[in-house]
N, C-alpha and C positions, 0 to 999 in steps of 0.2 A: 373691919378684923382688927384687934390689937394684936401689934406686932410689942414684946415686952422684950428688952434690950437693955443690956446690964454694963456697965463702965469697958466691960474691957471688948465689946462689941465697936466700939466710937475708938479708943483710945490708937491710935498707926498701932501697932506689931514692935519697930522697934524702939520707942518710945517705951513699950513695956517691957522687953529685951532688957533698953538699959538699967531703966528704972528699979529691976528684979536679978541683975547683972547674971551669976547664976544656977537662978533660983527655977529660972522653967519654967515659966508660968503663960501655959498653953491651950488651957480650957477653954478657952470662948475661943481656942481654933477648930473642934467640928460642931462647931457650931454650925448651921446652915443661915444662920442671919453672918455671917463672916466668911463668906466662899472665896473669898482672897489671896494670890499666895504669903507667905512671910518673909522679909528680911532680919535675914538673923544679923540683927550686929555683932563681933566675935572677938571687938576691943576695944576697949577705953582711949576714945579718942584725943579726951583730957589728961592724958601722961606720953609721955614722952619713951618711955620702954614697950621696945618694942617683941610683944608675944613670942612666945616659942609656935611650933610649929604645932607638937606637941598640946599645949595648949588649946589652940582653936581648933584642931581633927579631934580633940578628946568633946569642943561646945557642941562642931558641927554634930556629931556621932550620937549626943542622947539631943539633935535635937529632929533627924533622921528617925530617933524609935517614937515619935507623934507624929511630925510632916513629915507626908508625901514628899519625898525627894522633887519629882515633877514638882512643886510648890513651893520646894528652900531655895532660899536667891541669898549670897552671903556678900554685909557691908559692915564696913565701916561699923561706928553706931549713931555718930553721926554730922560729918563733913573731915574735910582734914583743912579747916581753914586755920587752925590756928597753929596747926604743924610747922618745919623746917621744909625744905624740898630731902634733905637725908633724911633722913627719920620718916618721912611719910611714903619714899617708896621703898624703903626698907618693908616698914607696915606693908603695904602694898603685893609688898614681894612673897613675903609668907605668907598672905592672905591669898592669891593664886597658886602657891604653890598648892597648900591644901587644897586648895578645892580641887587644881589637876589629878591627886594623887585621889582622893572621891569618886573626882566624874570615872577616873579610866578603873576602879577598884565595884562601883556599881555597876558600869554600863550595864 
């Protein structure tokens, strides 16, 4: 039996989210070919700007309309190796605070 797999089934989810930024290209997620969790990149690590909590919350709420909460992971886009400690800590703190808020709300 031949299973047809589109490009969306083989590109890691973080790459898809990063490439399309706020456009939430999640069509592949509904396919049984891709049964895994999704790691959503919530900010661009190539920018020193610390995103506001509201921005990250907005992205997560959009994602939760498509991805079940049990299968959604929150991540920086692709690592923080190019950032300094101060901005890394600030960015991760915002991400953690928003995640805790939504987890409490959705529990």
